[in-house]
C-alpha positions as a Python dict, from the first residue, in 0.01 Angstrom:
ca = {
    (1, 'X'): (0, 0, 0),
    (2, 'X'): (-414, 29, -19),
    (3, 'X'): (-475, 286, 169),
    (4, 'X'): (-199, 475, -1),
    (5, 'X'): (-316, 480, -275),
    (6, 'X'): (-665, 541, -234),
    (7, 'X'): (-549, 830, -55),
    (8, 'X'): (-359, 936, -378),
    (9, 'X'): (-668, 867, -560),
    (10, 'X'): (-838, 1077, -370),
    (11, 'X'): (-569, 1388, -419),
    (12, 'X'): (-625, 1316, -811),
    (13, 'X'): (-942, 1490, -849),
    (14, 'X'): (-740, 1798, -718),
    (15, 'X'): (-429, 1712, -856),
    (16, 'X'): (-242, 1694, -578),
    (17, 'X'): (-84, 1354, -555),
    (18, 'X'): (145, 1472, -848),
    (19, 'X'): (459, 1609, -555),
    (20, 'X'): (370, 1318, -358),
    (21, 'X'): (469, 1095, -603),
    (22, 'X'): (752, 1237, -695),
    (23, 'X'): (905, 1247, -329),
    (24, 'X'): (789, 921, -287),
    (25, 'X'): (956, 784, -628),
    (26, 'X'): (1273, 990, -513),
    (27, 'X'): (1243, 759, -198),
    (28, 'X'): (1207, 465, -384),
    (29, 'X'): (1542, 525, -592),
    (30, 'X'): (1750, 653, -241),
    (31, 'X'): (1659, 317, -89),
    (32, 'X'): (1741, 161, -447),
    (33, 'X'): (2099, 282, -456),
    (34, 'X'): (2142, 307, -86),
    (35, 'X'): (2096, -85, -132),
    (36, 'X'): (2358, -98, -421),
    (37, 'X'): (2640, 136, -237),
    (38, 'X'): (2626, -74, 144),
    (39, 'X'): (2655, -414, -109),
    (40, 'X'): (2959, -228, -312),
    (41, 'X'): (3081, -205, 10),
    (42, 'X'): (3070, -514, 129),
    (43, 'X'): (3187, -667, -152),
    (44, 'X'): (3503, -480, -120),
    (45, 'X'): (3533, -534, 236),
    (46, 'X'): (3504, -902, 204),
    (47, 'X'): (3800, -838, -99),
    (48, 'X'): (4019, -670, 125),
    (49, 'X'): (3934, -947, 397),
    (50, 'X'): (4070, -1230, 189),
    (51, 'X'): (4379, -1040, 84),
    (52, 'X'): (4471, -966, 389),
    (53, 'X'): (4453, -1303, 479),
    (54, 'X'): (4637, -1429, 233),
    (55, 'X'): (4904, -1166, 280),
    (56, 'X'): (4902, -1278, 626),
    (57, 'X'): (4966, -1634, 538),
    (58, 'X'): (5257, -1569, 311),
    (59, 'X'): (5435, -1357, 560),
    (60, 'X'): (5400, -1638, 799),
    (61, 'X'): (5541, -1887, 534),
    (62, 'X'): (5797, -1659, 438),
    (63, 'X'): (5896, -1616, 859),
    (64, 'X'): (5905, -2013, 837),
    (65, 'X'): (6119, -2047, 537),
    (66, 'X'): (6359, -1851, 671),
    (67, 'X'): (6353, -2035, 1018),
    (68, 'X'): (6206, -1785, 1225),
    (69, 'X'): (6021, -1893, 1532),
    (70, 'X'): (5667, -1677, 1524),
    (71, 'X'): (5716, -1551, 1822),
    (72, 'X'): (5824, -1239, 2008),
    (73, 'X'): (5908, -972, 1707),
    (74, 'X'): (5752, -1157, 1433),
    (75, 'X'): (5458, -1293, 1605),
    (76, 'X'): (5424, -876, 1749),
    (77, 'X'): (5496, -832, 1305),
    (78, 'X'): (5195, -1043, 1243),
    (79, 'X'): (4955, -923, 1517),
    (80, 'X'): (4999, -584, 1354),
    (81, 'X'): (4964, -674, 1022),
    (82, 'X'): (4612, -875, 1075),
    (83, 'X'): (4565, -636, 1321),
    (84, 'X'): (4509, -307, 1023),
    (85, 'X'): (4394, -552, 781),
    (86, 'X'): (4079, -599, 1014),
    (87, 'X'): (4076, -196, 1027),
    (88, 'X'): (4043, -97, 698),
    (89, 'X'): (3797, -383, 620),
    (90, 'X'): (3636, -224, 919),
    (91, 'X'): (3683, 145, 775),
    (92, 'X'): (3567, 67, 428),
    (93, 'X'): (3204, -118, 564),
    (94, 'X'): (3153, 189, 783),
    (95, 'X'): (3200, 424, 536),
    (96, 'X'): (2964, 251, 259),
    (97, 'X'): (2688, 237, 583),
    (98, 'X'): (2764, 588, 607),
    (99, 'X'): (2714, 644, 243),
    (100, 'X'): (2386, 455, 187),
    (101, 'X'): (2235, 592, 490),
    (102, 'X'): (2285, 967, 357),
    (103, 'X'): (2127, 858, 61),
    (104, 'X'): (1845, 701, 222),
    (105, 'X'): (1821, 1001, 475),
    (106, 'X'): (1783, 1221, 146),
    (107, 'X'): (1500, 984, 4),
    (108, 'X'): (1328, 1054, 346),
    (109, 'X'): (1351, 1407, 250),
    (110, 'X'): (1274, 1394, -75),
    (111, 'X'): (931, 1245, 82),
    (112, 'X'): (844, 1460, 377),
    (113, 'X'): (939, 1740, 85),
    (114, 'X'): (696, 1618, -171),
    (115, 'X'): (447, 1606, 112),
    (116, 'X'): (476, 1916, 263),
    (117, 'X'): (467, 2058, -140),
    (118, 'X'): (171, 1902, -177),
    (119, 'X'): (-19, 2021, 122),
    (120, 'X'): (35, 2325, 64),
    (121, 'X'): (-54, 2311, -310),
    (122, 'X'): (-398, 2156, -124),
    (123, 'X'): (-434, 2460, 130),
    (124, 'X'): (-366, 2700, -173),
    (125, 'X'): (-639, 2578, -382),
    (126, 'X'): (-880, 2553, -105),
    (127, 'X'): (-814, 2915, -22),
    (128, 'X'): (-868, 3049, -410),
    (129, 'X'): (-1153, 2801, -407),
    (130, 'X'): (-1275, 3008, -83),
    (131, 'X'): (-1172, 3308, -181),
    (132, 'X'): (-1326, 3294, -534),
    (133, 'X'): (-1675, 3184, -360),
    (134, 'X'): (-1681, 3489, -130),
    (135, 'X'): (-1612, 3713, -393),
    (136, 'X'): (-1942, 3601, -572),
    (137, 'X'): (-2122, 3658, -318),
    (138, 'X'): (-2127, 3249, -223),
    (139, 'X'): (-1982, 3262, 173),
    (140, 'X'): (-2329, 3322, 402),
    (141, 'X'): (-2372, 3654, 561),
    (142, 'X'): (-2173, 3882, 273),
    (143, 'X'): (-2435, 4018, 95),
    (144, 'X'): (-2268, 3994, -198),
    (145, 'X'): (-1956, 4192, -48),
    (146, 'X'): (-1604, 4082, -76),
    (147, 'X'): (-1469, 3923, 196),
    (148, 'X'): (-1173, 3992, 366),
    (149, 'X'): (-969, 3810, 630),
    (150, 'X'): (-1013, 3962, 976),
    (151, 'X'): (-653, 4162, 1108),
    (152, 'X'): (-472, 3912, 1340),
    (153, 'X'): (-208, 4026, 1525),
    (154, 'X'): (5, 3888, 1806),
    (155, 'X'): (282, 4002, 2095),
    (156, 'X'): (608, 4076, 1974),
    (157, 'X'): (781, 3745, 2221),
    (158, 'X'): (1012, 3839, 2420),
    (159, 'X'): (1007, 4256, 2444),
    (160, 'X'): (735, 4267, 2778),
    (161, 'X'): (621, 4562, 2645),
    (162, 'X'): (294, 4411, 2514),
    (163, 'X'): (365, 4591, 2185),
    (164, 'X'): (163, 4409, 1896),
    (165, 'X'): (338, 4284, 1556),
    (166, 'X'): (125, 4221, 1236),
    (167, 'X'): (94, 3908, 1086),
    (168, 'X'): (-23, 4086, 774),
    (169, 'X'): (-333, 3808, 764),
}
């Protein structure tokens, strides 16, 4: 974290750290929320598992009190109840993990967006400073005239005609 904070403090001079800090804060909040969602899902799944085990024990007891031997159809009923209960528990856990993962991905997107915005801000400020310096005769070789960027163009890909496509630079 030390190197990250020293990099961000260097960006503070130009004000570039604000979008990066915002992205980092959103990513941190997303990780916290993801942990909460995942813990809640695990708690619900654990509660369901306990309820299912209790229900299965009650079913067995009911069969035994009625004098039913736990073989054949009654055993199939108990096994099917256990299978469905385990499936429901697994679905609750899977849903929680999926929601938590979506939150984490959103946090990573926010972090990358903050970094990208910081870089774009830096480039914009750098270009602005360069054009101000060039317009005032500060750039070498301009002799006080306004500097202009060279007209760049690129070939149109896929046309095979060699036509030039202006990029606006």
